[in-house]
C-alpha positions as CSV (number, residue, x, y, z in Angstrom):
1,M,4.0,-17.6,35.7
2,K,7.7,-16.8,35.6
3,S,9.4,-14.8,38.4
4,A,11.4,-11.7,37.5
5,I,14.6,-13.8,37.8
6,E,13.3,-16.3,35.2
7,E,12.4,-13.6,32.6
8,T,14.4,-13.9,29.4
9,E,15.8,-11.1,27.4
10,L,12.8,-11.4,25.0
11,D,10.4,-10.9,27.9
12,R,11.8,-7.4,28.5
13,R,11.4,-6.3,24.9
14,A,8.5,-4.2,23.6
15,A,5.4,-5.4,21.9
16,V,2.5,-3.4,20.4
17,L,-1.1,-3.9,21.5
18,C,-4.2,-2.4,20.0
19,S,-5.9,0.0,22.4
20,H,-8.9,-2.3,22.8
21,V,-6.7,-5.0,24.3
22,A,-4.5,-2.6,26.3
23,V,-7.5,-1.2,28.2
24,G,-9.1,-4.5,28.8
25,N,-12.1,-4.1,26.5
26,S,-11.2,-7.0,24.2
27,A,-9.2,-10.2,24.3
28,I,-6.2,-10.8,22.1
29,R,-7.5,-12.7,19.0
30,R,-4.6,-12.2,16.6
31,A,-0.8,-12.0,17.2
32,V,1.7,-11.2,14.5
33,R,5.5,-11.3,14.8
34,D,7.4,-9.1,12.3
35,D,11.1,-8.6,12.1
36,P,12.2,-6.5,15.1
37,Q,13.1,-2.9,14.1
38,M,15.6,-2.4,17.0
39,A,17.1,-4.2,19.9
40,E,14.3,-3.3,22.3
41,D,11.6,-4.5,19.9
42,S,10.3,-8.1,20.1
43,G,8.5,-7.7,16.7
44,W,5.2,-8.9,18.3
45,Q,1.9,-7.1,17.7
46,F,-1.3,-8.2,19.5
47,H,-4.7,-7.3,18.2
48,C,-8.4,-7.7,19.2
49,G,-9.4,-8.8,15.7
50,R,-11.4,-5.6,14.9
51,A,-10.4,-3.3,12.1
52,H,-8.3,-0.2,13.1
53,D,-7.2,2.9,11.3
54,D,-3.6,4.0,11.2
55,D,-4.1,6.4,14.1
56,P,-1.1,5.9,16.5
57,A,-3.5,6.4,19.4
58,H,-4.8,2.9,18.7
59,A,-1.3,1.4,19.5
60,K,0.0,0.9,23.0
61,V,3.5,-0.4,23.9
62,W,3.9,-3.0,26.6
63,L,6.7,-5.4,27.5
64,I,6.3,-9.0,26.4
65,H,6.2,-10.3,30.0
66,E,3.3,-7.9,30.7
67,V,1.4,-9.4,27.7
68,I,2.1,-12.9,29.0
69,E,0.9,-12.0,32.5
70,M,-2.4,-10.8,30.9
71,E,-2.7,-13.7,28.4
72,P,-0.6,-16.7,29.6
73,S,-1.7,-18.9,26.7
74,L,0.7,-16.9,24.5
75,G,3.7,-17.9,26.5
76,E,4.5,-21.0,24.5
77,F,4.7,-18.9,21.3
78,V,6.8,-15.9,22.2
79,N,10.0,-17.4,20.8
80,Y,8.4,-18.3,17.5
81,P,10.2,-16.6,14.6
82,P,9.3,-13.5,12.7
83,G,6.5,-14.3,10.2
84,T,4.5,-16.1,12.8
85,I,0.7,-15.3,12.9
86,L,-1.5,-16.7,15.6
87,V,-5.3,-16.5,15.5
88,R,-8.3,-17.6,17.5
89,E,-12.0,-16.9,17.3
90,T,-12.7,-16.2,20.9
91,A,-10.8,-15.7,24.2
92,H,-11.6,-19.3,25.1
93,D,-10.3,-21.0,21.9
94,S,-6.9,-22.4,21.3
95,W,-4.4,-20.6,19.2
96,S,-3.9,-21.7,15.6
97,V,-0.7,-20.9,13.7
98,E,-1.3,-19.6,10.2
C-alpha cells in the first residue's frame, strides 16, 4: 500500500462507486473508465455488477486511493486509459480487461 507521500495526482481524483460497494455490502465486480469530465475526476466508476436505476442515491464519490485501499487488486489498472472495462465474476477472481 502506498503512503500519502507516494500517492499520485490520479490517486487524489474522484471516482464513483455504487452504493452496494460503498457501504461494504458487495465487492467490486465491474470497473469502467470514462473520459474525465473535470480535473478532479478520474473517470473511474466501480460497480457491484447488479442492475441499478438512475437514482443518484445509488452513486457515492470516493477518492481513487480510498478505492485502492479497499480493493488493492485494482491498483495496477488505475492508469489504464479511458475506455477500459474490467470485470470479474467474484471477489476472489482475477480481473479481465474487456
